[in-house]
C-alpha angles and dihedrals in degrees: 000000000000121000106208095178090065089057088053091049089057089056091052094046093051089054087058090053090049092049091050093053093042085069087071090067115084094214100138115085089192109074090205091058092050089049090051091051089048091051092047090057092045095247090291098322092114090064093051090049089054090051092057091046091055096045092051091041093053093053090047098051097041089054093042093052097040113118129198115257098031109138117238092230090054091053092050092047092052093048094048092049090050096058107017106071096044092046092050093048095050091044090056092047091049091047089053090054090049093050091046088058087064096248122145110246113238101211102196096062090034092057091043089056093045092053092041100240098114096109097052093081123053096240120136088198092063091050097044094045097063124130091207109025099195091061090083089086090061088069086063089046092058094051092047091049092048092052099037099092091051094042091048091058090051094048093047092051095051116111111249090241090059097054099084095042090052093047094049092042092055091047091052090047091055090050093050097050093082090049091051093045094053099077093034104045109017097094096070131094114293123266124248083238118067093251112103124274123352094250088054093050092047094048094045102040115015108030104103099218091056094051090048086074089074092047091054090048088058091051092052090047091055090056092047092054094041092050092051094245096124112120123227096278109147128206099257096058089046091051091048091051091053090049091049092052090046091054094041092058090064086071100042130078112286093246089072094059099069101068116314105102100028105074099073095047089044090051092050091051093049092045093050092049093047092047090050092052091047093052093046097251110143124227134193088253099060099075122117095250093052090047090051091052090047091053089056094047098103094047089046092049097049094047106034103085092049090049097048094052093044092050093047091050090050091052087048089058096251132119100215115074112189132120111277093359099095138045106253126219125216132215139206113273097261092046092046091053091049089047092055091047090049090051090054091051090048091050090051091051094048091043088057090052092048091046094051099040102036115010101046097039091048091051092048096045103039107009096086135047113274094259092053102044096123121136110270142162117299113270107268096203113116126234133225114260143173 
């Protein structure tokens, strides 16, 4: 059974990611307008919320769509073909921009980013020296995909009565990790993000095993919904809970904003949407346009930050578009707002091109075993994004 509202949720979450990264562009000539935009996006919290939504969502949909008899190697092939070609192409384009800026390429961190191992070692240098910053989440993807067949056996064998305790227990674990990290990791140099020391930020946000907690929560949630054990929690209360947590984090230490408190509200929102779709109740997210945007979400995610810097550089009269490598221009508040909206539309258009020319052909050609490589519907399984 398809769950169209979850496709629509992907489209909303990727807008949050876009808004978070649009903060990196100094497009407002009025500092008060930039400050207002910063406040509206929660000083970056909206992006971290979207990350948790996507991690939980990916675990949910992969489990929901899993079918008995599928070979592990086929699953791994399909996952790699979904993310690999687009990642490699955008990495090469971003590297070209970097080289065009006249910078010397540092090959060790560049290769680490290309092969998606940059978050396994607590080095700020590996994180800062990325040609396509959002690709760090793909390192979490790879670990989740590697473990998924084993985790699926565990989740399927759990007694129904244990599902909710496991889900809540993992959510509490995620919330306690910042508390545990404070005495252990707070005495180190500060992070480039406003979230404590760099080892704290790495352990809380970037270290793949920690973020796998949210993925497993999504897997448990899929079983809860499929087994009919979802309580009568509707979409509006789940949305309000997410909003409440979003606002609460403005008053808590910065280390809590990166991941800790989001997984449980995200799980409740995903569960309520999935339950609504299953029972036939419509939502504002299940329309064709929202589903189309959701289908483009991975291509949008992997391309958007490269596009926004390239476009801003072009409007600034410069050829090279890369963060910190060009002199930016600013606009009046109305023009800046229109510019950001135009950037979003441009990212959607280019995401569609990437989806149609790279993502779908790669899935059709190499995503299935040789005997089954017939054209089929685009893989509906969502990816992890930030």
